[in-house]
Structures are given as structure tokens and as C-alpha cells.
Backbone and ligand atoms as CSV (ligand in chain L), in Angstrom:
chain,resi,resn,atom,element,x,y,z
A,1,MET,N,N,-8.335,-0.668,4.325
A,1,MET,CA,C,-7.530,-0.135,3.181
A,1,MET,C,C,-7.009,-1.300,2.239
A,2,PRO,N,N,-7.103,-0.987,1.026
A,2,PRO,CA,C,-6.501,-2.090,0.318
A,2,PRO,C,C,-5.138,-2.268,0.442
A,3,ARG,N,N,-4.647,-3.672,0.031
A,3,ARG,CA,C,-3.418,-3.929,0.018
A,3,ARG,C,C,-2.622,-4.327,-1.423
A,4,CYS,N,N,-1.441,-3.926,-1.744
A,4,CYS,CA,C,-0.826,-4.156,-2.936
A,4,CYS,C,C,-0.810,-5.594,-3.072
A,5,GLN,N,N,-1.316,-6.208,-4.362
A,5,GLN,CA,C,-1.311,-7.481,-4.746
A,5,GLN,C,C,-0.155,-8.138,-4.941
A,6,ASN,N,N,0.955,-7.323,-5.006
A,6,ASN,CA,C,2.453,-7.709,-5.400
A,6,ASN,C,C,3.251,-7.885,-4.088
A,7,CYS,N,N,3.219,-6.840,-3.226
A,7,CYS,CA,C,4.076,-7.115,-1.987
A,7,CYS,C,C,3.170,-6.805,-0.686
A,8,ASP,N,N,1.817,-6.765,-0.805
A,8,ASP,CA,C,1.120,-6.804,0.370
A,8,ASP,C,C,1.082,-5.493,1.318
A,9,PHE,N,N,1.799,-4.455,0.626
A,9,PHE,CA,C,1.845,-3.143,1.415
A,9,PHE,C,C,0.524,-2.670,1.640
A,10,LYS,N,N,0.245,-2.035,2.678
A,10,LYS,CA,C,-1.258,-1.385,2.919
A,10,LYS,C,C,-1.110,0.024,2.390
A,11,TRP,N,N,-1.987,0.416,1.426
A,11,TRP,CA,C,-1.905,1.740,1.096
A,11,TRP,C,C,-2.705,2.786,1.852
A,12,SER,N,N,-2.153,3.945,1.446
A,12,SER,CA,C,-2.777,5.114,2.393
A,12,SER,C,C,-4.019,5.585,1.708
A,13,TRP,N,N,-4.920,6.279,2.353
A,13,TRP,CA,C,-6.207,6.755,1.827
A,13,TRP,C,C,-5.960,7.649,0.691
A,14,LYS,N,N,-4.825,8.562,0.823
A,14,LYS,CA,C,-4.626,9.494,-0.279
A,14,LYS,C,C,-4.220,8.675,-1.503
A,15,ASP,N,N,-3.452,7.717,-1.381
A,15,ASP,CA,C,-2.803,6.850,-2.673
A,15,ASP,C,C,-4.051,6.149,-3.199
A,16,VAL,N,N,-4.900,5.694,-2.379
A,16,VAL,CA,C,-6.062,5.076,-3.105
A,16,VAL,C,C,-7.113,6.042,-3.767
A,17,MET,N,N,-7.152,7.277,-3.218
A,17,MET,CA,C,-7.971,8.281,-3.895
A,17,MET,C,C,-7.334,8.618,-5.172
A,18,LYS,N,N,-5.844,8.779,-5.224
A,18,LYS,CA,C,-5.342,9.088,-6.548
A,18,LYS,C,C,-5.563,8.026,-7.522
A,19,LEU,N,N,-5.662,6.672,-6.970
A,19,LEU,CA,C,-5.768,5.502,-7.940
A,19,LEU,C,C,-7.317,5.647,-8.324
A,20,SER,N,N,-8.115,5.832,-7.447
A,20,SER,CA,C,-9.616,5.953,-7.996
A,20,SER,C,C,-9.887,6.874,-9.065
A,21,LEU,N,N,-8.961,8.145,-8.980
A,21,LEU,CA,C,-9.165,9.031,-10.001
A,21,LEU,C,C,-8.651,8.632,-11.401
A,22,THR,N,N,-7.699,8.062,-11.447
A,22,THR,CA,C,-7.026,7.531,-12.658
A,22,THR,C,C,-7.223,5.888,-13.239
A,23,GLY,N,N,-7.409,5.245,-11.999
A,23,GLY,CA,C,-7.828,3.802,-12.375
A,23,GLY,C,C,-6.550,3.130,-12.380
A,24,LYS,N,N,-5.357,3.840,-12.393
A,24,LYS,CA,C,-4.137,2.913,-12.062
A,24,LYS,C,C,-3.080,3.736,-11.324
A,25,LYS,N,N,-2.235,3.015,-10.608
A,25,LYS,CA,C,-1.097,3.823,-9.836
A,25,LYS,C,C,-0.008,2.967,-9.478
A,26,GLU,N,N,1.132,3.410,-9.428
A,26,GLU,CA,C,2.106,2.402,-9.001
A,26,GLU,C,C,2.232,2.418,-7.325
A,27,CYS,N,N,2.412,1.154,-6.900
A,27,CYS,CA,C,2.493,0.873,-5.547
A,27,CYS,C,C,3.737,1.952,-4.801
A,28,PRO,N,N,3.435,2.532,-3.900
A,28,PRO,CA,C,4.412,3.270,-3.235
A,28,PRO,C,C,5.471,2.549,-2.609
A,29,ASN,N,N,5.383,1.242,-2.547
A,29,ASN,CA,C,6.478,0.419,-1.934
A,29,ASN,C,C,7.145,-0.304,-2.815
A,30,CYS,N,N,6.597,-1.014,-3.861
A,30,CYS,CA,C,7.364,-1.847,-4.818
A,30,CYS,C,C,7.137,-1.323,-6.092
A,31,GLN,N,N,6.532,-0.310,-6.476
A,31,GLN,CA,C,6.460,0.511,-7.774
A,31,GLN,C,C,5.696,-0.350,-8.756
A,32,LYS,N,N,5.052,-1.549,-8.469
A,32,LYS,CA,C,4.379,-2.276,-9.490
A,32,LYS,C,C,2.983,-1.720,-9.613
A,33,ARG,N,N,2.703,-1.409,-10.976
A,33,ARG,CA,C,1.363,-0.694,-11.253
A,33,ARG,C,C,0.274,-1.693,-10.724
A,34,GLN,N,N,-0.817,-0.943,-10.054
A,34,GLN,CA,C,-1.830,-1.534,-9.424
A,34,GLN,C,C,-3.048,-1.013,-9.994
A,35,TYR,N,N,-4.139,-1.520,-10.159
A,35,TYR,CA,C,-5.552,-1.159,-10.789
A,35,TYR,C,C,-6.415,-1.546,-9.681
A,36,VAL,N,N,-7.525,-0.895,-9.785
A,36,VAL,CA,C,-8.790,-1.191,-8.804
A,36,VAL,C,C,-9.317,-2.370,-9.631
A,37,SER,N,N,-9.712,-3.406,-8.532
A,37,SER,CA,C,-10.129,-4.748,-9.270
A,37,SER,C,C,-11.696,-4.256,-9.912
A,38,SER,N,N,-11.952,-4.803,-10.992
A,38,SER,CA,C,-13.310,-4.518,-11.484
A,38,SER,C,C,-14.543,-5.022,-10.708
A,39,ARG,N,N,-14.288,-5.882,-9.852
A,39,ARG,CA,C,-15.471,-6.511,-8.930
A,39,ARG,C,C,-15.685,-5.514,-7.808
A,40,SER,N,N,-14.574,-4.973,-7.428
A,40,SER,CA,C,-14.566,-3.819,-6.186
A,40,SER,C,C,-15.258,-2.720,-6.838
A,41,THR,N,N,-14.912,-2.371,-7.984
A,41,THR,CA,C,-15.554,-1.244,-8.562
A,41,THR,C,C,-17.197,-1.257,-8.550
A,42,PHE,N,N,-17.531,-2.490,-9.219
A,42,PHE,CA,C,-18.867,-2.848,-9.294
A,42,PHE,C,C,-19.654,-2.495,-7.945
A,43,TRP,N,N,-18.953,-3.295,-6.881
A,43,TRP,CA,C,-19.785,-3.330,-5.556
A,43,TRP,C,C,-19.729,-1.970,-4.854
A,44,THR,N,N,-18.625,-1.268,-5.113
A,44,THR,CA,C,-18.751,0.209,-4.374
A,44,THR,C,C,-19.523,0.997,-5.185
A,45,THR,N,N,-19.767,0.941,-6.471
A,45,THR,CA,C,-20.705,1.721,-7.155
A,45,THR,C,C,-22.117,1.436,-6.638
A,46,PHE,N,N,-22.402,0.094,-6.596
A,46,PHE,CA,C,-23.600,-0.462,-6.063
A,46,PHE,C,C,-23.890,-0.033,-4.415
A,47,LEU,N,N,-23.059,-0.283,-3.712
A,47,LEU,CA,C,-23.161,0.182,-2.271
A,47,LEU,C,C,-23.530,1.679,-2.205
A,48,ILE,N,N,-22.926,2.497,-2.936
A,48,ILE,CA,C,-22.885,4.124,-2.755
A,48,ILE,C,C,-24.291,4.470,-3.351
A,49,THR,N,N,-24.711,3.760,-4.504
A,49,THR,CA,C,-26.148,3.967,-5.075
A,49,THR,C,C,-27.163,3.522,-4.112
A,50,MET,N,N,-26.924,2.435,-3.608
A,50,MET,CA,C,-28.090,1.883,-2.771
A,50,MET,C,C,-27.976,2.640,-1.192
A,51,GLY,N,N,-26.932,3.148,-0.912
A,51,GLY,CA,C,-26.696,3.846,0.361
A,51,GLY,C,C,-27.307,5.250,0.371
A,52,PHE,N,N,-27.760,5.477,-0.851
A,52,PHE,CA,C,-28.354,6.810,-1.014
A,52,PHE,C,C,-29.960,6.595,-1.052
A,53,LEU,N,N,-30.163,5.694,-2.320
A,53,LEU,CA,C,-31.582,5.538,-2.535
A,53,LEU,C,C,-32.427,4.901,-1.422
A,54,ILE,N,N,-31.931,4.082,-0.844
A,54,ILE,CA,C,-32.708,3.254,0.089
A,54,ILE,C,C,-33.223,4.211,1.292
A,55,PRO,N,N,-32.346,4.923,1.936
A,55,PRO,CA,C,-32.687,5.878,3.136
A,55,PRO,C,C,-33.706,7.002,2.399
A,56,MET,N,N,-33.331,7.373,1.079
A,56,MET,CA,C,-34.225,8.236,0.673
A,56,MET,C,C,-35.601,7.882,0.113
A,57,ASN,N,N,-35.595,6.784,-0.192
A,57,ASN,CA,C,-37.180,6.208,-0.469
A,57,ASN,C,C,-37.758,6.045,1.005
A,58,VAL,N,N,-37.108,5.626,2.022
A,58,VAL,CA,C,-37.670,5.511,3.477
A,58,VAL,C,C,-38.136,6.893,3.943
A,59,LEU,N,N,-37.274,7.902,3.598
A,59,LEU,CA,C,-37.591,9.192,4.206
A,59,LEU,C,C,-38.790,9.852,3.410
A,60,ARG,N,N,-38.792,9.591,2.243
A,60,ARG,CA,C,-39.927,10.083,1.218
A,60,ARG,C,C,-41.261,9.450,1.728
A,61,SER,N,N,-41.157,8.177,2.018
A,61,SER,CA,C,-42.562,7.583,2.427
A,61,SER,C,C,-43.089,7.809,3.690
A,62,TYR,N,N,-42.199,8.110,4.615
A,62,TYR,CA,C,-42.449,8.477,6.057
A,62,TYR,C,C,-42.857,9.965,6.187
A,63,TYR,N,N,-41.823,10.769,5.778
A,63,TYR,CA,C,-41.904,12.110,5.821
A,63,TYR,C,C,-42.054,12.734,4.292
A,64,GLU,N,N,-42.809,13.735,4.391
A,64,GLU,CA,C,-43.013,14.238,3.008
A,64,GLU,C,C,-41.813,15.318,2.554
A,65,ILE,N,N,-40.651,14.550,2.350
A,65,ILE,CA,C,-39.471,15.475,1.991
A,65,ILE,C,C,-39.592,15.978,0.511
A,66,GLY,N,N,-39.349,17.103,0.161
A,66,GLY,CA,C,-39.197,17.637,-1.348
A,66,GLY,C,C,-38.081,17.266,-1.999
A,67,TRP,N,N,-38.022,17.635,-3.274
A,67,TRP,CA,C,-36.797,17.428,-3.951
A,67,TRP,C,C,-35.745,18.318,-3.652
A,68,PRO,N,N,-36.151,19.480,-3.427
A,68,PRO,CA,C,-34.839,20.283,-3.130
A,68,PRO,C,C,-33.924,19.753,-1.973
A,69,LEU,N,N,-34.604,19.115,-0.863
A,69,LEU,CA,C,-34.061,18.485,0.265
A,69,LEU,C,C,-33.226,17.281,-0.222
A,70,ILE,N,N,-33.804,16.514,-1.087
A,70,ILE,CA,C,-33.224,15.412,-1.643
A,70,ILE,C,C,-31.859,15.663,-2.511
A,71,ILE,N,N,-32.057,16.703,-3.154
A,71,ILE,CA,C,-30.809,17.164,-4.092
A,71,ILE,C,C,-29.811,17.444,-2.968
A,72,LEU,N,N,-30.257,18.243,-2.104
A,72,LEU,CA,C,-29.233,18.758,-0.934
A,72,LEU,C,C,-28.425,17.706,-0.383
A,73,ALA,N,N,-29.284,16.574,0.011
A,73,ALA,CA,C,-28.721,15.465,0.644
A,73,ALA,C,C,-27.822,14.751,-0.164
A,74,PHE,N,N,-28.083,14.687,-1.745
A,74,PHE,CA,C,-27.155,14.168,-2.497
A,74,PHE,C,C,-25.936,14.829,-2.588
A,75,LEU,N,N,-26.070,16.212,-2.810
A,75,LEU,CA,C,-24.602,17.007,-2.690
A,75,LEU,C,C,-23.810,16.737,-1.512
A,76,ILE,N,N,-24.556,16.426,-0.520
A,76,ILE,CA,C,-23.718,15.979,0.890
A,76,ILE,C,C,-23.296,14.901,0.795
A,77,TYR,N,N,-23.970,13.846,0.280
A,77,TYR,CA,C,-23.732,12.364,0.239
A,77,TYR,C,C,-22.487,12.082,-0.556
A,78,ILE,N,N,-22.666,12.666,-1.726
A,78,ILE,CA,C,-21.552,12.152,-2.756
A,78,ILE,C,C,-20.208,12.245,-2.289
A,79,PRO,N,N,-19.635,13.510,-1.990
A,79,PRO,CA,C,-18.243,13.763,-1.340
A,79,PRO,C,C,-17.962,12.640,-0.308
A,80,LEU,N,N,-18.951,12.437,0.557
A,80,LEU,CA,C,-18.821,11.773,1.851
A,80,LEU,C,C,-18.692,10.228,1.349
A,81,ALA,N,N,-19.540,9.781,0.411
A,81,ALA,CA,C,-19.417,8.479,-0.298
A,81,ALA,C,C,-18.081,8.349,-0.869
A,82,LEU,N,N,-17.478,9.210,-1.601
A,82,LEU,CA,C,-16.320,9.085,-2.347
A,82,LEU,C,C,-15.129,9.000,-1.365
A,83,SER,N,N,-15.283,9.618,-0.193
A,83,SER,CA,C,-14.133,9.674,0.577
A,83,SER,C,C,-14.022,8.364,1.405
A,84,LEU,N,N,-15.195,7.800,1.351
A,84,LEU,CA,C,-15.363,6.446,1.929
A,84,LEU,C,C,-15.128,5.235,1.022
A,85,ALA,N,N,-15.123,5.427,-0.339
A,85,ALA,CA,C,-15.127,4.388,-1.234
A,85,ALA,C,C,-13.670,3.676,-1.071
A,86,PRO,N,N,-12.323,4.455,-1.081
A,86,PRO,CA,C,-11.088,3.578,-0.764
A,86,PRO,C,C,-11.087,2.703,0.097
A,87,PHE,N,N,-12.095,2.709,1.242
A,87,PHE,CA,C,-12.084,1.598,2.170
A,87,PHE,C,C,-12.605,0.244,1.601
A,88,LEU,N,N,-13.395,0.469,0.476
A,88,LEU,CA,C,-13.956,-0.722,-0.156
A,88,LEU,C,C,-13.214,-1.199,-1.247
A,89,TYR,N,N,-12.414,-0.456,-1.864
A,89,TYR,CA,C,-11.576,-0.885,-2.980
A,89,TYR,C,C,-10.757,-2.142,-2.679
A,90,LYS,N,N,-10.488,-2.890,-3.959
A,90,LYS,CA,C,-9.604,-3.962,-3.842
A,90,LYS,C,C,-8.514,-3.707,-4.817
A,91,LEU,N,N,-7.280,-3.984,-4.791
A,91,LEU,CA,C,-6.113,-3.825,-5.833
A,91,LEU,C,C,-6.211,-4.951,-6.672
A,92,SER,N,N,-5.760,-4.735,-7.777
A,92,SER,CA,C,-5.251,-5.798,-8.681
A,92,SER,C,C,-4.136,-5.671,-9.510
A,93,ASN,N,N,-3.477,-6.683,-9.887
A,93,ASN,CA,C,-2.069,-6.638,-10.568
A,93,ASN,C,C,-2.579,-6.312,-12.090
A,94,THR,N,N,-3.635,-6.645,-12.544
A,94,THR,CA,C,-4.110,-6.621,-13.897
A,94,THR,C,C,-5.224,-5.730,-14.206
A,95,HIS,N,N,-5.306,-5.116,-15.235
A,95,HIS,CA,C,-6.403,-4.408,-15.651
A,95,HIS,C,C,-7.315,-5.312,-16.320
A,96,LYS,N,N,-8.522,-5.513,-15.902
A,96,LYS,CA,C,-9.479,-6.618,-16.566
A,96,LYS,C,C,-10.677,-5.750,-17.029
A,97,ARG,N,N,-11.086,-6.050,-18.310
A,97,ARG,CA,C,-12.144,-5.368,-18.930
A,97,ARG,C,C,-13.016,-6.434,-19.542
A,98,PHE,N,N,-14.125,-6.631,-19.355
A,98,PHE,CA,C,-14.956,-7.649,-20.026
A,98,PHE,C,C,-14.486,-9.109,-19.955
A,99,GLY,N,N,-13.494,-9.081,-18.723
A,99,GLY,CA,C,-13.066,-10.572,-18.551
A,99,GLY,C,C,-11.750,-10.849,-19.084
A,100,LYS,N,N,-11.354,-9.595,-19.953
A,100,LYS,CA,C,-10.022,-9.825,-20.749
A,100,LYS,C,C,-8.897,-8.977,-20.008
A,101,THR,N,N,-7.774,-9.378,-20.120
A,101,THR,CA,C,-6.641,-8.594,-19.399
A,101,THR,C,C,-6.251,-7.387,-20.363
A,102,VAL,N,N,-6.150,-6.225,-19.846
A,102,VAL,CA,C,-6.008,-4.995,-20.754
A,102,VAL,C,C,-4.744,-4.454,-20.053
A,103,GLU,N,N,-3.696,-4.264,-20.930
A,103,GLU,CA,C,-2.415,-3.603,-20.364
A,103,GLU,C,C,-2.414,-2.196,-20.327
L,1,ZN,ZN,ZN,3.662,-3.187,-3.910
């Protein structure tokens, strides 16, 4: 789980989920506003996408699974991946976009 960049408080899964929905949230311990760091957003999206595409490509080349099954697997995978995403997030004191600090 990510830690607050201000007070090193370890956030709960629920708090990180709330943060990932809105992009910003006050630390439950020190009340300083925290953001998801842009680098961790990139890597989380990347890992979630690859974690689906690679196994699906392997399955499709070895077994002839059809699109309905792939779509079904996708519908199962997304909630699972989103519930695991908080473990990959890192917190940040500032909100950076295109390398600039946005308040
Ligand atoms: Zn804190």
C-alpha cells in the first residue's frame, strides 16, 4: 500500500480506491492533500493492459478461443485489476501534469 509523502502514514485500500476515483484525497492522518503520482498512474495502466493482452494473445494462439470468451474474460479481469491497482500506486504531494505542478 502507498504511504503518505508528508507523514509516511500507510493508507488503507479503501482510501486509495477513493483517491484513484477522484485523483486527490486528504491523508487520513495528517490531512495533507495527496495525489496519485503520474509515473505510477502510467505504470499501473501499462501493467493492467499488458496483464490482459499478453495472456489473451497466448491463449488465442494455442487454443482457438473466440471473442465472446475474451470479452467475458475482460469483464472479469477489469474489476479484479482495479481492486489490485491500489497496491501499485504511489502518492505525491503535488499534482504534476506534463512536468508542471498543478494546484
Ligand atoms: Zn499524511
